C-alpha positions in Angstrom: 14.8 -10.2 4.5 14.3 -9.1 0.9 14.0 -5.9 -1.0 11.7 -3.0 -0.3 7.9 -2.5 -0.2 5.7 0.5 -0.7 2.4 0.7 1.2 0.1 3.5 0.2 -3.3 4.4 1.4 -6.2 3.9 -1.0 -7.9 7.0 -2.4 -11.5 8.1 -2.4 -11.2 8.9 -6.1 -11.3 5.9 -8.4 -11.4 5.4 -12.2 -14.8 4.5 -13.5 -14.6 0.7 -13.7 -17.5 -1.6 -14.5 -15.7 -4.7 -13.4 -12.3 -6.0 -12.0 -9.4 -3.5 -12.4 -5.8 -3.7 -11.0 -5.7 -1.7 -7.9 -2.8 0.6 -9.3 -5.2 1.6 -12.1 -8.3 1.9 -10.1 -7.1 4.5 -7.6 -6.8 8.0 -9.0 -6.0 10.0 -5.9 -3.1 10.3 -3.5 0.2 9.0 -4.8 -1.4 6.3 -7.0 -1.3 8.2 -10.3 2.4 9.0 -9.8 3.2 5.3 -8.9 1.3 4.2 -12.0 3.2 6.7 -14.2 6.5 5.7 -12.8 6.0 1.9 -12.6 3.5 1.1 -15.3 6.1 -0.8 -17.3 8.1 -2.2 -14.3 6.4 -5.5 -13.2 9.0 -6.2 -10.5 8.4 -2.7 -8.9 4.6 -3.2 -9.2 5.0 -6.5 -7.4 6.4 -4.6 -4.5 3.5 -2.0 -4.1 0.6 -2.5 -1.8 -2.4 -0.4 -1.0 -4.3 -0.2 2.3 -8.1 -0.3 1.4 -10.9 0.3 3.8 -12.8 -2.3 1.8 -10.3 -5.0 1.0 -7.5 -4.5 3.4 -4.0 -5.0 2.0 -4.0 -5.3 -1.9 -1.2 -5.6 -4.4 -0.9 -3.1 -7.2 -2.0 -5.8 -9.7 -4.6 -7.4 -7.5 -8.0 -7.2 -9.4 -10.5 -5.4 -7.4 -13.9 -3.7 -8.1 -14.6 0.0 -7.4 -16.1 0.7 -4.0 -17.1 3.5 -1.7 -15.9 2.6 1.8 -14.4 5.1 4.2 -12.2 3.9 7.1 -14.2 4.4 10.2 -13.4 3.7 13.9 -15.8 0.8 13.8 -14.0 -0.8 10.9 -10.4 -0.4 12.2 -10.2 -3.4 14.7 -11.6 -6.0 12.4 -9.7 -4.7 9.4 -6.5 -4.5 11.5 -6.6 -8.3 12.2 -7.3 -8.8 8.5 -4.4 -6.6 7.4 -2.1 -8.4 10.0 -3.0 -11.8 8.4 -2.5 -10.5 4.9 0.9 -9.0 5.8 2.0 -12.3 7.4 0.9 -14.3 4.4 2.6 -11.8 2.1 5.9 -11.9 4.0 5.7 -15.7 4.2 5.3 -15.9 0.5 7.6 -13.1 -0.7 10.0 -12.6 2.3 10.2 -9.8 4.9 11.3 -6.6 3.2 14.2 -4.8 4.5 12.5 -1.4 4.2 8.9 -0.3 3.9 7.8 3.1 2.6 4.4 4.0 4.1 2.5 6.9 2.5 -0.8 7.1 4.2 -2.9 9.1 6.6 -2.6 8.4 10.3 -5.9 6.5 10.4 -4.5 3.9 8.1 -1.3 3.7 10.1 -3.4 2.0 12.9 -4.1 -0.9 10.5 -0.3 -1.6 10.6 0.4 -1.6 14.3 1.0 -5.4 14.3 3.8 -4.8 11.8 5.5 -2.6 14.4 5.4 -5.5 16.9 7.0 -8.1 14.5 10.5 -9.2 15.7 11.6 -9.3 12.1 10.2 -5.8 11.5 11.6 -3.9 8.4 12.9 -0.3 8.7 9.8 1.9 8.2 9.7 5.3 6.7 6.3 7.2 7.0 5.0 10.0 5.0 1.7 11.1 6.6 0.5 13.1 3.6 -1.2 10.8 1.2 -0.3 13.3 -1.6 3.3 13.3 -0.5 4.8 12.3 -3.8 7.9 14.5 -3.8 9.0 12.9 -0.5 8.1 9.4 -1.7 9.9 9.9 -5.0 13.0 11.0 -3.1 12.9 7.8 -1.0 12.3 5.7 -4.2 15.2 7.4 -5.9 17.4 6.8 -2.8 16.4 3.1 -3.0 17.2 3.1 -6.8 13.8 2.1 -7.8 13.2 2.5 -11.6 
């Protein structure tokens, strides 16, 4: 197991972008602006931030994506859950299983991570159900001594 990981829900609000943009710069709602402000100049921390997207599944902070308008619906959940599970497994195989994961996302997005809960090497999870829960998230990141 290595380090820590932050997984935040994507946001409906996005920066106007005509092409590919890093996910951390595209999202302008939820805790994304606070994450961007705090970690813009910290590549290692950015490499430990993921977003759950209704369109793309799990994306890294610096993954280049295009703007989209896709809500997470019940019809999307099962297929996307399998996609996210595969993305998590590939991420963990490439980067190691984190010791701790901070989840800042609405309950509907938590469903996409149910396979994470069944992993035998499962990290310690801390969940903040309010996607705008920056004060709580900042307190966890301070405790973890993130920059």
